[in-house]
DRENBA-843609 format. One record per residue: residue in three letters; x, y, z of N, C-alpha, C in turn; residue number from 0. Coordinates in Angstrom, 1 decimal, decimal comma. Atoms other than C-alpha are relative to their C-alpha. Example, Ala and Ser with C-alpha at 12.3 -4.5 7.8 and 13.67 -1.06 7.14 Angstrom:
residues 2
- residu; n_px; n_py; n_pz; ca_px; ca_py; ca_pz; c_px; c_py; c_pz; num
- ALA; 0,9; -1,2; 0,0; 12,3; -4,5; 7,8; 0,9; 1,2; 0,0; 0
- SER; -0,9; -1,1; 0,0; 13,7; -1,1; 7,1; -0,8; 1,1; 0,8; 1
END
This chain:
residues 81
- residu; n_px; n_py; n_pz; ca_px; ca_py; ca_pz; c_px; c_py; c_pz; num
- MET; 1,3; 0,6; -0,5; 27,8; 14,4; -57,9; -0,5; -1,1; -0,9; 0
- LEU; 0,4; 1,0; 0,9; 26,9; 12,6; -61,0; 0,8; -1,4; 0,1; 1
- ASN; -0,9; 1,2; -0,1; 29,9; 10,2; -60,6; -0,3; -0,8; 1,2; 2
- TRP; 0,3; 0,6; -1,1; 28,8; 9,5; -57,2; -1,3; -0,9; -0,1; 3
- VAL; 1,2; 0,8; 0,2; 25,4; 8,5; -58,2; 0,1; -1,1; -1,0; 4
- LEU; -0,4; 1,2; 0,8; 26,7; 6,3; -60,9; 0,7; -1,1; 0,6; 5
- ASN; -0,8; 1,0; -0,9; 29,1; 4,6; -58,6; -1,0; -0,7; 1,0; 6
- SER; 0,9; 0,5; -0,7; 26,3; 4,1; -56,2; -0,9; -0,9; -0,6; 7
- GLY; 1,0; 0,8; 0,8; 24,0; 2,7; -58,7; 0,7; -1,4; -0,5; 8
- ASN; -0,8; 1,2; 0,4; 26,7; 0,3; -60,0; 0,3; -0,9; 1,2; 9
- TRP; -0,3; 0,7; -1,2; 27,5; -0,7; -56,5; -1,3; -0,8; 0,5; 10
- GLY; 1,3; 0,4; -0,6; 23,8; -1,4; -55,7; -0,4; -1,2; -1,0; 11
- ILE; 0,4; 1,1; 1,0; 23,2; -3,4; -59,0; 0,8; -1,2; 0,1; 12
- GLY; -1,0; 1,1; -0,2; 26,4; -5,4; -58,4; -0,3; -0,8; 1,2; 13
- LEU; 0,3; 0,7; -1,2; 25,4; -6,3; -54,9; -1,4; -0,8; -0,2; 14
- LEU; 1,3; 0,7; 0,1; 21,8; -7,2; -55,9; 0,2; -1,3; -1,0; 15
- LEU; -0,2; 1,1; 0,9; 23,1; -9,4; -58,9; 0,7; -1,1; 0,7; 16
- ALA; -0,8; 1,0; -0,8; 25,6; -11,1; -56,6; -0,9; -0,8; 0,9; 17
- ALA; 1,0; 0,6; -1,1; 22,9; -11,8; -54,0; -1,0; -1,0; -0,8; 18
- VAL; 0,9; 0,9; 0,7; 20,5; -13,1; -56,6; 0,7; -1,2; -0,7; 19
- GLY; -0,7; 1,1; 0,5; 23,1; -15,2; -58,2; 0,4; -1,2; 1,0; 20
- ILE; -0,2; 1,0; -1,1; 24,0; -16,9; -54,8; -1,2; -0,6; 0,3; 21
- GLY; 1,3; 0,7; -0,3; 20,4; -17,5; -54,1; -0,5; -1,0; -1,1; 22
- LEU; 0,3; 1,0; 1,0; 19,8; -19,1; -57,4; 0,9; -1,2; 0,0; 23
- ILE; -0,8; 1,2; -0,1; 22,7; -21,3; -57,0; -0,4; -0,9; 1,2; 24
- GLY; 0,6; 0,7; -1,0; 21,4; -22,3; -53,6; -1,1; -0,7; -0,3; 25
- VAL; 1,3; 0,7; 0,5; 18,0; -23,1; -55,0; 0,2; -1,1; -0,9; 26
- ALA; -0,5; 1,2; 1,0; 19,6; -25,1; -57,7; 0,5; -1,3; 0,6; 27
- LEU; -0,6; 1,0; -0,7; 21,6; -27,1; -55,3; -1,1; -0,9; 0,8; 28
- ILE; 1,0; 0,7; -0,8; 18,6; -27,9; -53,1; -0,9; -0,8; -0,9; 29
- ASP; 0,8; 0,7; 1,0; 16,6; -28,8; -56,3; 0,7; -1,2; -0,6; 30
- ILE; -0,9; 1,1; 0,4; 19,3; -31,1; -57,6; -0,1; -1,1; 1,0; 31
- PHE; 0,0; 1,1; -1,0; 19,5; -33,0; -54,2; -1,3; -0,6; 0,1; 32
- LYS; 1,3; 0,5; -0,2; 15,8; -33,3; -53,9; -0,3; -0,9; -1,2; 33
- SER; 0,3; 0,9; 1,1; 15,6; -34,6; -57,5; 0,7; -1,3; 0,0; 34
- VAL; -0,9; 1,4; -0,1; 18,4; -37,3; -57,0; -0,3; -0,8; 1,1; 35
- LYS; 0,2; 0,6; -1,1; 17,3; -38,3; -53,8; -1,4; -0,9; -0,2; 36
- GLY; 1,2; 0,7; 0,2; 14,7; -41,1; -53,7; 0,2; -1,1; -1,0; 37
- ASP; -0,2; 1,1; 1,0; 14,1; -44,3; -55,7; -0,3; 0,3; -1,5; 38
- PRO; 0,3; -0,4; 1,4; 12,5; -42,9; -58,9; 0,8; 1,3; -0,1; 39
- LYS; -0,8; -1,3; 0,2; 15,2; -40,2; -60,0; -0,8; 0,9; -0,9; 40
- ASN; 0,7; -1,1; 0,8; 13,6; -37,1; -61,3; 1,0; 0,7; -0,9; 41
- TRP; -1,2; -0,5; 0,9; 16,1; -36,4; -64,2; -0,6; 1,5; -0,6; 42
- PRO; 0,4; -1,3; 0,6; 14,0; -33,5; -65,6; 0,1; 1,1; 1,1; 43
- GLY; -0,3; -1,0; -1,2; 14,2; -31,8; -62,0; 1,5; 0,3; 0,0; 44
- VAL; -1,6; -0,1; 0,0; 18,0; -32,3; -62,2; 0,4; 1,0; -1,1; 45
- ILE; -0,5; -0,9; 1,0; 18,3; -30,6; -65,5; -0,5; 1,4; 0,2; 46
- ILE; 0,5; -1,4; -0,3; 16,0; -27,7; -64,5; 1,0; 0,6; 1,2; 47
- GLY; -0,7; -0,3; -1,0; 18,1; -27,5; -61,3; 1,5; 0,5; -0,6; 48
- LEU; -1,3; -0,5; 0,7; 21,4; -27,2; -63,5; -0,2; 1,3; -0,7; 49
- LEU; 0,1; -1,3; 0,8; 19,9; -24,6; -65,7; -0,2; 1,2; 1,0; 50
- ILE; 0,1; -1,1; -1,0; 18,9; -22,5; -62,6; 1,4; 0,3; 0,5; 51
- GLY; -1,4; -0,2; -0,5; 22,4; -22,9; -61,3; 0,8; 0,7; -1,0; 52
- LEU; -0,8; -0,8; 1,1; 23,9; -21,7; -64,7; -0,5; 1,5; 0,0; 53
- PHE; 0,5; -1,3; 0,1; 21,6; -18,6; -64,6; 0,5; 0,7; 1,4; 54
- GLY; -0,6; -0,6; -1,2; 22,8; -18,0; -60,9; 1,5; 0,3; 0,0; 55
- GLY; -1,3; -0,3; 0,1; 26,3; -18,3; -61,8; 0,3; 1,1; -1,0; 56
- PHE; -0,2; -1,2; 1,0; 25,9; -15,8; -64,8; -0,2; 1,2; 0,8; 57
- PHE; 0,3; -1,1; -0,7; 24,3; -13,4; -62,4; 1,1; 0,3; 1,0; 58
- LEU; -1,3; -0,1; -0,9; 27,2; -13,9; -59,8; 1,1; 0,6; -0,7; 59
- ILE; -1,2; -0,5; 0,8; 29,8; -13,3; -62,5; -0,3; 1,5; -0,3; 60
- VAL; 0,3; -1,4; 0,5; 28,0; -10,2; -63,8; 0,2; 1,0; 1,3; 61
- GLY; -0,1; -0,8; -1,2; 27,7; -8,8; -60,2; 1,4; 0,2; 0,5; 62
- ALA; -1,3; -0,1; -0,5; 31,3; -9,6; -59,2; 0,8; 0,8; -0,9; 63
- THR; -0,7; -0,9; 0,9; 32,5; -7,9; -62,5; -0,3; 1,5; 0,3; 64
- GLY; 0,2; -1,4; -0,3; 30,8; -4,8; -61,5; 0,7; 0,5; 1,2; 65
- PHE; -0,6; -0,4; -1,0; 32,3; -4,8; -58,2; 1,7; 0,2; -0,3; 66
- ILE; -1,5; -0,3; 0,5; 35,9; -5,2; -59,8; 0,0; 1,2; -0,7; 67
- ASN; -0,1; -1,2; 0,8; 35,2; -2,5; -62,2; -0,1; 1,3; 0,8; 68
- ILE; 0,1; -1,3; -0,9; 34,2; 0,0; -59,3; 1,4; 0,1; 0,7; 69
- PHE; -1,3; 0,0; -0,5; 37,6; -1,0; -57,6; 1,1; 0,4; -0,8; 70
- LYS; -1,1; -0,5; 0,9; 39,6; -0,6; -60,6; -0,1; 1,4; -0,4; 71
- SER; 0,2; -1,4; 0,2; 38,1; 2,9; -61,2; 0,6; 0,8; 1,0; 72
- LYS; -0,5; -0,7; -1,0; 39,5; 3,9; -57,9; 1,5; 0,2; -0,1; 73
- SER; -1,5; 0,0; 0,2; 43,1; 3,2; -58,9; 0,4; -0,3; -1,2; 74
- ASN; -0,5; 0,5; 1,4; 45,3; 2,4; -61,9; -0,1; -1,5; -0,2; 75
- GLU; -0,1; 1,4; 0,1; 45,6; -1,2; -61,1; -0,3; -0,7; 1,2; 76
- ILE; 0,3; 0,7; -1,2; 44,6; -3,9; -58,7; 1,3; -0,6; 0,5; 77
- PRO; -1,3; 0,5; -0,5; 47,5; -4,8; -56,4; 0,1; -1,5; -0,1; 78
- ARG; -0,2; 1,5; 0,1; 48,9; -8,4; -56,9; 0,5; -0,6; 1,4; 79
- ALA; -0,4; 0,6; -1,4; 49,5; -10,7; -53,9; 1,4; -0,6; -0,3; 80
END
């Protein structure tokens, strides 16, 4: 029972982190495109967009690593293509 609770918690946290990461990357892309568009370029906005994208990528990697670890715990190795 405890193993099921831990796996469900890891699954939920991984899914949440992956969703937050994808959302932050999307917000960063929109921010970058809005900052570059127009005559006076908003370079601080571009830098802030890049930083938000980096945080989103970090959250996405952490969430994906959680999924991979859950699948690896179900068998000895991940099959190769």
